[in-house]
C-alpha positions, -999 to +999 in steps of 0.1 A: -237-161-054-215-134-044-186-138-022-151-132-008-118-140-029-082-136-015-045-117-032-012-124-017+009-105-026+044-097-012+067-080-039+085-045-045+057-016-060+068-012-097+048-009-127+048-046-135+040-053-101+012-029-095-004-039-130-002-079-123-025-063-084-050-049-103-050-074-133-055-109-110-083-081-085-103-073-118-103-113-129-109-129-090-137-100-086-156-112-123-150-149-123-163-159-091-183-125-093-176-116-057-179-088-035-155-082-015-119-086-023-094-095+011-057-091+001-028-102+021-002-078+017+034-072+024+062-046+007+089-030+011+076+000-009+090+013-052+079+036-069+059+067-062+043+066-092+030+025-095+023+032-056+001+061-064-018+048-088-025+011-065-041+035-044-063+053-065-068+021-081-078+000-053-101+033-040-128+025-068-128-014-072-171-020-073-167-042-044-153-042-004-117-041+003-100-062+036-061-061+038-043-074+061-006-061+065+015-093+064+049-087+078+061-049+067+044-022+046+073+004+041+072+032+020+051+034-007+031+010+004+017+025+030-006+045+009-015+014-013-020-004+022-050+029+031-065+022+001-089-005+016-113+006+038-104-020+061-072-031+078-060-050+097-026-064+107-009-094+121+011-090+146+046-087+149+038-069+123+055-032+109+052-004+089+078+020+076+075+060+068+107+074+050+109+103+033+112+098-005+147+096-026+163+101-057+183+065-068+218+078-089+227+046-099+212+032-135+197+073-139+203+089-166+210+124-162+198+154-185+192+187-184+167+196-164+158+232-142+172+236-114+160+222-085+131+199-108+143+169-091+143+182-060+107+195-069+092+161-083+103+150-042+084+168-030+053+168-050+056+128-041+060+132-004+036+161-003+007+134-015+020+104+005+011+130+030-022+135+027-030+103+012-020+095+056-036+125+066-077+112+040-071+080+056-056+080+088-063+096+126-027+115+119-021+153+107+004+162+082+025+180+109+033+141+126+033+128+088+062+148+080+080+140+115+076+097+107+089+107+072+119+129+083+127+099+115+127+074+087+107+050+114+093+020+115+064+010+139+045-019+158+016-028+148-004-012+185+011+024+166-008+012+136-036+005+157-037+042+184-034+066+154-067+049+132-036+031+106-056-001+113-092-012+131-076-042+147-042-066+154-059-098+141-048-126+119-070-134+090-096-164+089-096-176+054-128-191+042-121-228+031-126-232-004-129-190-013-112-180-049-071-174-036-047-157-059-013-151-050+011-138-074+050-146-075+067-115-085+104-108-085 
């Protein structure tokens, strides 16, 4: 009989962690023949490329998806969070919106046409803005203002603008399959 499974995720969004989350999702669904999966999710953000991969991959999972903000959803984490069909946040949880940037430390430099890095940043920001606009009641200009201000918003804001359906704690079903990813 199909049922509900849970995955816990509290990590940066990078290539390794995105692959671990997707792999755990596919494995849990297949092994337990689930028709619903619930993510207990918190992230400080991370890679836009990997966040867009997660958004698109989670949107097409062949099960009903629910997600809870268990603490903080920051930066590209907002797009990943919005991939799920049913969205909640725990009381005292927050959502942080910020502009995309370039981390110079540890970055190799190469010869590029003038403005190439800026162009990439602008396209990344547009992709994230469009996802948020598609999945919420926020307009692009409101989203751009949130990014520009680099602002953190409470659960009540998320409820008012359609990021979430309700502010509530998750009810974990007894004996349901649960996989908590332990990631760096």
